[in-house]
N, C-alpha and C positions, 0 to 999 in steps of 0.2 A: 487460449480462450476462444479465438476465432474458429479454430478447427473443431472444437467441441460444440460450438454454436451451430456450425454448418451441419455437423452430424445430428444435432438435435432439431434440425429444420429451421433454424433461425437465420435470417439474412444478414443481420448486422448486430454487432455487439460493441458496446462502449465500456472500456475498462478504466477504472480509476484506482490508483494506489494511494492509500492514506497512511502517512507516516509522521510520527512526532519529530523526526530528524529534520535538520535544516535542508538537506538534500538526500536523495536515495543512497543508502549505504555509506554515509559520510564517515562512519566509524573506520572504514578501510582507507580513508584519505581522500583528498580532493580529486586526484587523478582517476582512481577507480569509480568514485561517485559520479564524476562528470561523464565517464564512459557509459555507466549504467543509465544515467539520465538521458543521454543521447540515444541509446538503444530503445528505451521506453518511448521517447518522443517519436523516433522513426517508425515505430509500430503503432502510433496513434494512442498510446496509453497515457492518460493524464495522471499527473502526480500532484497530490495535495500535501504539502509539507507543513510542519509545525502544528499538526492536528492529531487528535486521538479520536478513534471511533468510539462513541459512548453508548449508543443504543440503536437497535434495529427493530422496527415494528413490522417487517415483512414487505414494506414498500419504501420506507424512508430511513436513511442512516443519519443519525444525529452526531455531529462532530463537536469536539471541545478543543480549545476554549471557545466561548460564545455558544451560540445555538445554530450554527450553520447546518443546513440539511443537504443531503444528496439523495436524489431519487435512485432507487436500486431495486432490481428484481431478485438479486442474490448477493450475499456477502460471504467472503472467505476471510476468516480471522486467524492469525497466527498467534500462538501463546507467547507470553513474555517468558523467556528462558532465564532462569535464575538458579544458582547453585552455590555451594560453599566456595569461599575464596581460600586460595592456598598461597602462602607466602612465597614470593619470588615468581609467581605466574600471573600474567595479566588476566583480569577478570571483568 
């Protein structure tokens, strides 16, 4: 994000990751999650856990639960991946 911002002529960018998880990528276990959290922190990327991005109006991101807001110039959303479950395979 910082590199892209500099290419676009911006001096400073603040990045925030919003996740419903209790910590980043906790699905992979506490060790990997802690390592990812440390990397994000070292790069100045804030992490908001236990929250869902609910709505973006072009300048404000509304989070759930509650009505917490985050000022934002841009938002990148990743889709929820879902598919059929197969017996014997984790899903």
